[in-house]
N, C-alpha and C positions, 0 to 999 in steps of 0.2 A: 504494500500500500504506500503510495507516494505521500510526500509531506502535504501537498495540496488536498489530497483526499482525506488525510487525517484531520486537517483543519476545518474542512467543510462538512464532515459527517455529523449526523444528528444522533446524539447519545440520549437514551431514554432516561428521564428523571420524573419525579412525581407530578410535574406540571406540564409536560409537553407530549402527552400520549398521542394526541391526534396527529400532529405533524410527524412524529416518529413512526406512527402506524402507516401513514401514507408512504413514507420513504422505504420502510421495511417491507411492505407488501410488494413494492416494485423489485426489491432485491430478491425476495423469495420467488417471485415469478421467474426471475432470471435463472434460478437453479431448479425450477419446476417443483417447488416445495410448498407453494401457498395452499394448494388444496389439501395437502397432507397435514399441515399445522392447524388449519381451520377445521379439520374433521370432515371436509367434503369428500375426501378420498379415505375410506377406512382402511385399517390394516387388513391385508389379504388373509384368507383362510390358511390353516396349517397345511392343507394339501398343496397349495400353490407355492412351493418352495422357491421357485425362481423369482416370482413376483414379490415374495416376502423379503428376499434378500435386497432387491432394489428399493423396496419401500423403506427398510430400516437404514439403508445407506443414505438415502436422501433425507430421512428424518433426522439422522445424526448430523448431517451436513447443515441442515437448517438450524439445529441447536447451536452449533459452533458460530454460525453467522449471527444469530440473535444475541448470544452472549457477548459478542464482540462490539455490540452497540448499546452497552449499558453503562451508566455512571456507577460509581462505587456504592451509592446508596441503594440503587436497584439491585446491584450485584449482591449486596449483603442480605437484602430481603429474599431474593430468589434462592440463594444458597441455603438459607435457613428454613424456607417454606416449601421448597420443591420436594415432594415425596421421593423416597428411594427408588421406587419403580419407574419414576419419570426422569431419573438421572440420564443425561445425554439424549433426551427425547425432545425434539423440536416441538412436537405436538403438546407434550405435557407442559413445557415452559411457556408456550404461547397461551395456553388456557389459563395458566397461573397468572400471567401478566394481565390478560383480558379481564379476569375476575377481580383483580386488584384495582386496575385503573379505569375500567369501563363497566363497573358493576351495575346491574339493572334491578337489584332487589330494593325493598323499601328503605333500608338503611342507607344504601348508596344514593338513592334519590333525595333522601332527607339531607345528606351531606351536600349534594349538589345545590339544592335550594338554599341551604344555609350559606354556602360559599357565594351564591349570587346576591343574597340579601345583605351581606356584610363585607363589601370591598373596603380596602384601605383608602382613607381620604387624606392624602399627603400631597402628591403632585399629580397633575393631569395624566402624565405618561404612565405612572403606576396605576392610577385608577382605571385607565383604558385597558392596560394589560390584565388587571384583575378581572375586569368585566369580560374580556375575551376568554380567559381561563375558566371563569364561572360558566359562561355560555357553552364551552366545550364539555364541561362536566355534566351540564343538563342534557346535552345531545347524547353523550355516551351513556347516561343513565336510562335513556329511552323515555324520559319525561318530556312530553310535547307541550310547549308553551307558545302561544301566539307571539309573533314578532312585535306587534303593537303593544302587547302587555309587557314584554321585556323592555321595550323602549320607554314606556311610561315609568316603569320601575327604576330604570337607569336615570331618566331625567329628574325624578324626584330626589335623587341623592346629590344632585349638583347644587352648589351654593348659589346665592342670589346673583352673583356676577355673571352667571350663565343664563339669566332670564331671557335675553334676546335670542340666544340659541334655542331655547324652548319655543319661543314664538316662531322662529324660522321652521323648526321641525313640525310644529302643530299646523302651520298654515300650508305647507307644501310637500312635506316629506314623511307624513305620518304612516304611509303604507310601505315605506322602504324596508328592506331587510335590516335586521338588528346589526349585522356586520357593517353594512353601509352607513348606518347611523353613527356607529363608533368611528368610522373613518372621517365622517363629516365633523364629528366632535374634535378629533385630532387636528384637522385642518383649521377649524375655528380657533382652537387654542393657539396654533402657530400664527395665524393672521392677526390675532388680537394680543399676542404676546402674553398669554395667560398660561401659567403652568402650575400655580400654587392652588391647592384646594385645602382650605383650613377647616377643621371640624367645627369651630365655633360659628362659621358662616352658615352652616347648615341649619342652625337653630334660629329659624326665621320666626318673627312674631306673626300672629294670625292676621294682622292688618296688612303689614308690609308685604307678606307673601302673595297678596293678590295683585300687586302692582309691579311695574318695572322701575327699579331704583336708578337714578342717574348718579354721576360721579360727585355731585354736590349734595348728596343725601336728600335730593328732592324725589318726588314720586310722580310717575306719569300715569294718567288715567288710561286704562286699557281700551276705552271707547273713543274718547276725543283726542287722546295723546297729549293733552295739556298737562303742565307740571305744576305741582304745589308742594309746599313744605310739610313734612310729616315727622313727628318726633318718634324715634325708635325706642325711647325710654317709656313714655306714658301712652303712646299710640294715638295722641291727639294731633290735629292739624294746626298749621299757622306758625310753627316754630320747629327748631331742630334740637337734638339732644343736648349740645353744649349750652343752649339757652333755656333748657327745660326748668320751669319753676318748681315742679314737683321733685325733680332730682336735686336741685341746688338748695331747696328749702324743705327738707323732709319733715320738719316739725309742723308745717302747715300754717305758721304764723305769717301775717302780712309783713312785708319788709317796710321799714320806715322810709319816708321820703327824705332825700338828702339834697334837695334843690331841684329847680325846674329842669336844669340841663341833664342831670343824671336820670331824672324821672322820664324825660323825653327819650333818652337812649334806651332805658329799660322797656318802655312801652313799644318802641319801634321794633324790638326783638320779639315781643310777645303778641302783638296785634297783627292779624292777617291783612295783607294788602287787598285792594279791590280785585286784582287779578286772581289772587288766591281764592277769594270768596266765590268768584264766578266759576272757577274750575271745580271747586268743591260742590257748589250747588248743582252744576251740570252732572256730576257723578251721583249725587243724592237723588236727582230726578230720575236717573236711569236705574239706580240701585238703592231704593228706599230703605232696605234692610241694613245698610251700612251706616245709617245716620247715628252719630255718636251721642 
């Protein structure tokens, strides 16, 4: 095996069974062993001695090939778990790995769903990689979930900085495959130079989660697209968190007036502008249940 082949070969690890399977099946076809390891070609009867010899020769050759494409972790698992009767058997080793990494029982499906529901929220690239791996586990487990459902679950885990991406998907790409949605998410992150996904950002307040937040902590109405200020601390409109009276005066007592100048400055931060009132009233007219 050349240096280039050693560098490019895919070694099986606990997280890459599908790409490894794709490459390994091609290699097994090359030595006419795929039907043997999958069980499509059963072992010949005792009477067919000539066929039996060929079968076991190819079966052992498949075993050597499969073992050569394992990482140390998989090698340790296989050596400890493979029954004695299946030593040097390509069929036995193939079935062991399939049951381990492509289980279809209830426990395997539960693990697959758990993996899909709990991706890491650190960077966008890690998040996408985790979602791809989780999707692979769902496919391998035989659990069929609609692509739209998986897309909705994935979008729900993104922080508020991705609200515009949610809008893009919901308006024109909701029927795309889950893999294509993940590729669009990757491109969106690159184009907007977004790679950080912070856990605290996911904890959206019930009010702000309904709107698209701008970079100035304003909120845009989903209907008319007009912006107005909304406090992320108390959930009320007309001011932002740094100027929130409830946050800065937790005792609830009225602040004393310290002169007309400071009073005017204080009120300018607390009172809504005419534009804010128009925007809020437009929203309340369309969504009366949101009235605070």
